[in-house]
TIDRENFI-631462 format. One line per 4 residues: number of its first residue (from 1); for each residue x, y, z of N, C-alpha, C. Coordinates in steps of 0.2 Angstrom, whole numbers, plus 5000, padded with zeros to 4 digits. Last residue first. Layout:
N
NUM> X/Y/Z/X/Y/Z/X/Y/Z; ... .
END
This chain:
129
129> 4944/4917/4993/4939/4920/4989/4942/4922/4982; 4954/4912/5000/4950/4907/4998/4945/4910/4993; 4961/4923/5006/4964/4919/5000/4960/4914/4997; 4952/4927/5016/4952/4931/5010/4956/4928/5004 .
125> 4954/4917/5025/4948/4918/5022/4948/4922/5016; 4968/4919/5028/4966/4913/5025/4959/4913/5022; 4967/4932/5034/4971/4931/5028/4969/4924/5024; 4959/4929/5045/4957/4934/5040/4961/4933/5033 .
121> 4967/4921/5052/4961/4918/5050/4958/4923/5044; 4978/4929/5055/4979/4923/5051/4973/4921/5048; 4972/4939/5063/4975/4941/5057/4976/4935/5052; 4968/4931/5074/4963/4934/5070/4965/4936/5063 .
117> 4981/4927/5079/4976/4922/5077/4971/4925/5072; 4986/4940/5082/4989/4936/5077/4985/4930/5074; 4977/4943/5092/4977/4947/5086/4981/4943/5080; 4979/4934/5102/4973/4934/5099/4973/4938/5092 .
113> 4995/4926/5098/4991/4931/5102/4984/4931/5099; 4999/4908/5098/4998/4915/5095/4994/4919/5100; 5000/4894/5100/5005/4899/5103/5005/4906/5099; 4989/4887/5097/4993/4888/5092/4999/4893/5094 .
109> 4982/4887/5109/4984/4881/5107/4989/4881/5101; 4979/4901/5109/4983/4898/5114/4986/4892/5112; 4969/4901/5099/4976/4905/5098/4981/4903/5103; 4959/4893/5104/4963/4891/5098/4969/4895/5097 .
105> 4956/4901/5115/4958/4894/5116/4962/4892/5110; 4952/4913/5109/4957/4913/5114/4960/4906/5115; 4941/4909/5102/4946/4912/5098/4952/4911/5103; 4932/4905/5112/4934/4900/5108/4941/4902/5104 .
101> 4930/4918/5118/4933/4912/5122/4936/4907/5118; 4924/4924/5108/4930/4927/5110/4934/4921/5114; 4912/4917/5107/4917/4917/5102/4924/4919/5104; 4906/4921/5119/4908/4914/5118/4913/4913/5112 .
97> 4904/4935/5117/4909/4932/5122/4911/4925/5121; 4904/4941/5100/4900/4937/5106/4906/4934/5110; 4913/4956/5098/4911/4949/5096/4908/4946/5102; 4918/4972/5091/4914/4968/5096/4912/4961/5093 .
93> 4934/4981/5090/4928/4977/5088/4924/4973/5093; 4945/4992/5087/4940/4991/5092/4934/4987/5089; 4962/4990/5082/4955/4990/5080/4951/4989/5087; 4978/4997/5077/4973/4995/5083/4966/4996/5081 .
89> 4988/4991/5065/4983/4996/5067/4979/4993/5072; 5005/4988/5061/4999/4986/5065/4995/4992/5066; 5012/4990/5045/5012/4993/5051/5005/4991/5055; 5014/4986/5032/5013/4981/5037/5012/4983/5044 .
85> 5010/4993/5017/5011/4994/5024/5010/4989/5028; 5004/4988/5005/5011/4987/5006/5013/4988/5013; 4992/4992/5003/4993/4985/5001/5000/4983/5003; 4992/5005/5006/4989/5001/5010/4990/4994/5009 .
81> 4998/5011/4995/5002/5009/5000/4999/5005/5006; 4996/5010/4979/4992/5009/4985/4996/5007/4990; 5003/5021/4968/5005/5015/4972/5000/5015/4978; 5001/5027/4952/4998/5028/4959/4999/5021/4962 .
77> 5015/5034/4944/5010/5029/4945/5007/5029/4952; 5021/5044/4931/5019/5044/4938/5014/5039/4938; 5036/5043/4921/5028/5042/4922/5027/5042/4929; 5048/5048/4910/5046/5048/4917/5038/5047/4916 .
73> 5059/5039/4898/5054/5045/4900/5051/5043/4907; 5075/5036/4890/5068/5034/4893/5064/5040/4894; 5090/5044/4896/5086/5041/4891/5079/5040/4894; 5095/5041/4913/5096/5045/4906/5092/5041/4901 .
69> 5096/5038/4927/5089/5039/4923/5090/5043/4917; 5108/5036/4932/5104/5030/4932/5097/5031/4928; 5114/5049/4932/5116/5044/4927/5112/5038/4927; 5104/5063/4933/5106/5057/4937/5108/5052/4932 .
65> 5097/5073/4927/5104/5073/4926/5108/5067/4930; 5084/5074/4938/5087/5076/4932/5094/5076/4932; 5078/5071/4950/5083/5066/4947/5086/5068/4940; 5069/5080/4953/5074/5079/4958/5080/5074/4955 .
61> 5059/5079/4943/5064/5084/4942/5070/5083/4947; 5050/5069/4948/5055/5067/4943/5061/5073/4942; 5049/5070/4966/5047/5073/4960/5052/5071/4954; 5046/5057/4977/5050/5063/4975/5047/5065/4969 .
57> 5035/5050/4990/5037/5051/4983/5042/5057/4982; 5042/5043/5005/5037/5047/5002/5040/5048/4994; 5047/5026/5010/5049/5033/5008/5043/5036/5004; 5040/5017/5023/5041/5017/5015/5042/5025/5014 .
53> 5048/5012/5037/5043/5016/5034/5045/5016/5027; 5051/4994/5040/5053/5001/5040/5048/5005/5036; 5047/4981/5039/5043/4985/5044/5046/4992/5044; 5044/4970/5026/5047/4975/5029/5043/4979/5034 .
49> 5036/4960/5020/5039/4959/5026/5043/4964/5029; 5038/4967/5004/5035/4962/5008/5039/4960/5014; 5043/4977/4996/5043/4979/5003/5039/4973/5007; 5043/4971/4983/5050/4974/4986/5049/4975/4994 .
45> 5030/4967/4981/5035/4962/4982/5042/4965/4985; 5024/4980/4980/5022/4975/4985/5027/4970/4987; 5031/4984/4969/5032/4988/4976/5030/4983/4981; 5027/4976/4959/5034/4976/4961/5035/4979/4968 .
41> 5013/4979/4959/5015/4972/4961/5023/4972/4963; 5014/4992/4954/5011/4990/4961/5013/4984/4963; 5020/4989/4941/5023/4993/4946/5020/4992/4953; 5010/4982/4935/5016/4979/4936/5020/4983/4942 .
37> 5000/4993/4934/4999/4987/4938/5005/4983/4940; 5008/5002/4926/5005/5004/4932/5004/4997/4937; 5010/4994/4914/5015/4995/4918/5013/4998/4925; 5000/4991/4904/5001/4986/4910/5006/4988/4915 .
33> 5002/5001/4895/4996/5002/4899/4996/4997/4905; 5013/4996/4888/5014/5002/4892/5008/5002/4897; 5016/4978/4888/5012/4984/4885/5012/4990/4890; 5024/4970/4895/5025/4970/4888/5021/4976/4885 .
29> 5033/4976/4909/5027/4974/4906/5028/4975/4898; 5042/4977/4925/5042/4977/4918/5035/4974/4915; 5051/4985/4938/5045/4983/4935/5045/4982/4928; 5061/4986/4953/5060/4986/4946/5054/4983/4944 .
25> 5071/4992/4966/5064/4990/4964/5063/4991/4956; 5083/4997/4969/5083/4990/4968/5076/4987/4966; 5076/5011/4978/5082/5008/4975/5082/5000/4975; 5064/5020/4977/5064/5013/4980/5070/5009/4976 .
21> 5064/5031/4971/5062/5032/4978/5063/5025/4981; 5066/5028/4957/5071/5031/4961/5070/5032/4968; 5062/5013/4950/5059/5018/4955/5065/5021/4959; 5061/5008/4933/5064/5008/4939/5061/5014/4944 .
17> 5054/4998/4920/5054/5004/4925/5058/5003/4931; 5053/4993/4903/5056/4992/4910/5055/4998/4914; 5043/4985/4891/5044/4991/4895/5047/4989/4902; 5052/4972/4882/5047/4974/4886/5048/4981/4889 .
13> 5060/4973/4866/5060/4971/4873/5053/4974/4876; 5063/4977/4853/5062/4970/4854/5062/4968/4861; 5073/4991/4859/5070/4988/4853/5069/4980/4854; 5070/4996/4876/5074/4994/4870/5070/4991/4864 .
9> 5063/5007/4886/5061/5002/4881/5066/5001/4876; 5060/5014/4902/5064/5013/4896/5062/5007/4892; 5055/5025/4914/5053/5020/4910/5058/5020/4904; 5055/5028/4931/5058/5030/4925/5057/5024/4920 .
5> 5041/5034/4941/5045/5029/4938/5049/5031/4932; 5035/5043/4955/5038/5043/4948/5042/5036/4947; 5020/5040/4963/5027/5040/4963/5030/5040/4956; 5006/5045/4972/5009/5045/4965/5016/5045/4966 .
1> 4996/5034/4982/5001/5040/4982/5005/5039/4975 .
END
């Protein structure tokens, strides 16, 4: 989803960006072409663990004349909200019955639900690659 960022650069400094839609969220990069990636990382860190809905994007024109966004310039960055949104999604999967029994036993031993156990296992597997 395209979000506006306000970009500024002082002499002998990196590019800095602030998000009007996400107060308190800032990104920085030495090179302008690296700013979109830094913006994605900043948004992921800003919303890490949050369960509140992420605000939709505004238009840069909505912030015209706002004192926090004087000077600099506007840039639109594509933020992948799927990497940020922690909302649970219901899945329907098929697994061998004996595997489900083993999963349930391990989940119970760790005081987790089946879903929490599978999410934890998937996170661990993806971190190893």
